KENU-491143 format. One record per residue (C-alpha): residue number from 1; x, y, z. Coordinates in nm, 2 decimals. Example, Ala and Ser with C-alpha at 12.3 -4.5 7.8 and 13.67 -1.06 7.14 Angstrom:
# residues 2
- 1/1.23/-0.45/0.78
- 2/1.37/-0.11/0.71
***
This chain:
# residues 82
- 1/-0.03/0.03/-0.02
- 2/0.10/0.30/-0.08
- 3/0.02/0.66/0.08
- 4/0.11/1.04/0.02
- 5/0.08/1.32/0.30
- 6/0.12/1.66/0.26
- 7/0.43/1.80/0.26
- 8/0.37/1.85/0.61
- 9/0.26/1.56/0.76
- 10/0.56/1.40/0.61
- 11/0.83/1.65/0.77
- 12/0.67/1.54/1.08
- 13/0.67/1.16/0.96
- 14/1.07/1.27/0.94
- 15/1.12/1.43/1.22
- 16/1.01/1.10/1.42
- 17/1.19/0.91/1.31
- 18/1.52/1.11/1.25
- 19/1.42/1.14/1.69
- 20/1.55/0.77/1.66
- 21/1.20/0.66/1.83
- 22/1.06/0.50/1.55
- 23/1.29/0.26/1.33
- 24/1.10/0.39/0.96
- 25/0.81/0.56/0.88
- 26/0.56/0.20/0.85
- 27/0.65/0.25/1.23
- 28/0.50/0.62/1.32
- 29/0.24/0.58/1.09
- 30/0.13/0.23/1.26
- 31/0.17/0.42/1.61
- 32/-0.04/0.68/1.47
- 33/-0.32/0.49/1.30
- 34/-0.28/0.30/1.70
- 35/-0.33/0.64/1.88
- 36/-0.66/0.73/1.62
- 37/-0.79/0.40/1.66
- 38/-0.80/0.49/2.12
- 39/-0.89/0.86/2.08
- 40/-1.21/0.73/1.89
- 41/-1.29/0.41/2.15
- 42/-1.20/0.66/2.44
- 43/-1.46/0.98/2.27
- 44/-1.73/0.71/2.17
- 45/-1.72/0.56/2.55
- 46/-1.72/0.92/2.67
- 47/-2.05/1.02/2.49
- 48/-2.16/0.75/2.57
- 49/-2.12/0.81/2.97
- 50/-2.24/1.15/2.90
- 51/-2.53/1.01/2.74
- 52/-2.65/0.82/3.00
- 53/-2.58/1.08/3.26
- 54/-2.83/1.31/3.08
- 55/-3.06/1.02/3.09
- 56/-3.00/0.92/3.46
- 57/-3.11/1.36/3.49
- 58/-3.34/1.35/3.32
- 59/-3.56/1.05/3.49
- 60/-3.51/1.21/3.84
- 61/-3.63/1.48/3.69
- 62/-3.95/1.31/3.50
- 63/-4.02/1.15/3.83
- 64/-4.07/1.44/4.00
- 65/-4.31/1.61/3.74
- 66/-4.01/1.86/3.62
- 67/-4.10/1.77/3.27
- 68/-4.30/1.91/2.92
- 69/-4.58/1.62/2.74
- 70/-4.38/1.64/2.40
- 71/-4.34/1.37/2.14
- 72/-3.99/1.38/1.99
- 73/-4.07/1.49/1.69
- 74/-4.23/1.86/1.80
- 75/-3.93/1.90/2.03
- 76/-3.70/1.84/1.71
- 77/-3.93/2.03/1.56
- 78/-3.89/2.31/1.75
- 79/-3.52/2.32/1.73
- 80/-3.49/2.32/1.42
- 81/-3.71/2.57/1.35
- 82/-3.57/2.78/1.62
***
């Protein structure tokens, strides 16, 4: 597989190899991809945790009678028209 990088990215890859931490450009790219994948997993986990927290808050508010009787489509329509 061959890839094309912008001159700036190519310079950064070469700098990483020159630092001695990596033996070649392939190692830099593999490490960058592993980091990217881990970052994606972390972001998805954080989004899920935030959603769970918001649902928990909403459930508590609903039990206290603090809610608006609207359908999801009505709320979406209001947001789009705002």
